[in-house]
Steps between C-alpha positions, in 0.01 A plus 500: 500500500774744595701413188196583285448822690866588469502463122185710485667766715801522268277514194305791647819669621639485147197695377516752784870570455441543127289808566719808548309659785769748602323764706517763226320261262146364488418172673186437294647211298573316823156581641338376178696176528385449859136579420503252211650241733236563767222486242599141422390412852190725511648708780342831593737795478500873452759717328555843654671729249688822561381836366640460147428125476869422449533292817275292718457314825318168506293348778369145465296289739486121515231360726202653675526806725317330784798508738802731529745420222871513427660750260807396301660824387773580251615788281538459125758770427877454496800731523691610187775294339665799330861543604525146638733237357273205424653187347177422310163654409351606836147449370550141393488239775816292518544189714853403602674354804180461698401863449246690291654818357315807376382843608234457765561132571584584860315831538231383474364313201615169648241535775229606255579199279473265796165650601360472147631145465297405807176642356371164366544348845324798658209467257461127566517543876200520727618827650363601837607858431601682182847554361553842345777577252608865501742628235615861501699736280781747574610362835860570408437873463309567819229237550276697264254243369428318824348814651225491237471124541445536873233764440324247277531218754375715787203616292397137458492456879678167472583312817869413497668268748854544372706650222824342376725737308729272301812716483828305509570398859640150441153390617571623851221699670571874515290704741679835484675717244600859448289781362635751252481863389659618175553869432600668174694825536525729196719807464460763227795736464615737227744390232790709371860459393710360782737797479208704635407242764463745792217671313304180445302270726659155501229242558752226575670708769175557686406133459838408647424712807178304554675169442746593771211562740345166403825326591467655846145365523631156404734506798208607720297207366758251625435613856124432479533131583196287583506194722450232235800284416314334211593799283846509346485879539261576790485872426395730214727505197551770236621449146565758228439275204478716189637837390532696177589854403705737292587506130875557479790589725525849347133583557355602836259218581144611432330190639558223749272229630543216746285233661551399862324239709455438870402155623389441856413187700169468685525656841716773353411804292620694198369828643852623571556480124163582345449805722853631451588454133235732349602776743867452415431532128289811559733685736841391374431476128180659373515826696867584432467391136193719449672795668784468253277473193121520472484202263698270730323259732512172688223260593460175687215255439413163650446260208467162676378392840392170647467399865716268704352154554447400860330162506468259787655160562164374626283663234269280290721556194822413682349192662367383163839530328676324787262207459550496123880522503588338830717802582462652845744783437394862535690721259540868419658647188636836392329499160138602446188336356128560465443324833492823698215627284302177540559502876399865544187425295398252767614171348719268705810466284830317471777503241597152382614404154759300309842633410787686662467879512873524422421378147227759441578796271832342398634416153436132428229502767401146593294286732602157620274227360492353850339825620230475234443138597466600865255776408294251298485281808391801706216559253400134532500533876292818480231332292497203738482733800202690359310196368230295662661186358801381301482545123736443208610746237 
């Protein structure tokens, strides 16, 4: 049975990887594939599109909504491959050395493939409570789609016992992770020949002043330690991840832009950062730039935010996953997922999925076939757990 399910999982994963669902692209081809697959089994589902119909969430229900159900949640988008040194086509599944290679195999199309492969077994089961499949878009750029998906789910007044977010955790239960704020800072100076530099407004110079202040905040963050040794870094972290500006070395830089993030574990706060950075940009960049030239300016805008996840070892979701996997560990991670949004929406949640997070976002991303096999077994156990009686796929 598991061997059949495993081959089905790899077949589905091959299709999913073949769709380039990088966050700046549409995911509609993948959604169409999933809807066609679900139609084969007469499964009820709804597609929730974004404003311009270029992307969509999907929410499917197997079984009757007579008792609180279980949500299996995954995101369909992947991070870009540009600039990475792949040894083969990242959007063509490749099996070698006990691993499945391809963009999204680990994060997190492997989990989605395992869930879809278990659909026939779910359909044939005499489920005591429903299984919901929730697929979102644009998780990688700020958990965008899931917010609309959760609005849809809440409007249906569904009773939910547990939500499993299948992000790569090596199938170990994760009950806590960091939240995140991303700010974009933009500086508009005045360009002129560098020989006249004192008469211009150098956007890069003012940006550098703010970056220096951010480095001071980063040192402050390291002192805000929480009492939770499950976290590798039990305090807020700051990263300046992207910067651009200027045209040439002999031109006073007219523009500069950088993106900076602050992550924080549950029980901590990013207030020291979110309350300070906009004021720094205003007082130490915008005001002096504007005083020097009326067309010069600086601005700071929050572009991404999602909450920290603070689950519970004894929550319904955590207890369910421990029964399914046999793992009694209680883990916390420094990366983020959609779990915090599910939890704050009132749904008992846990992160548990196949794959090692260290392989996510990397060139030649892969997932161990043994992890897919273990996830298939977890799906089998879930169906058995939620069924009145044993059934076959």
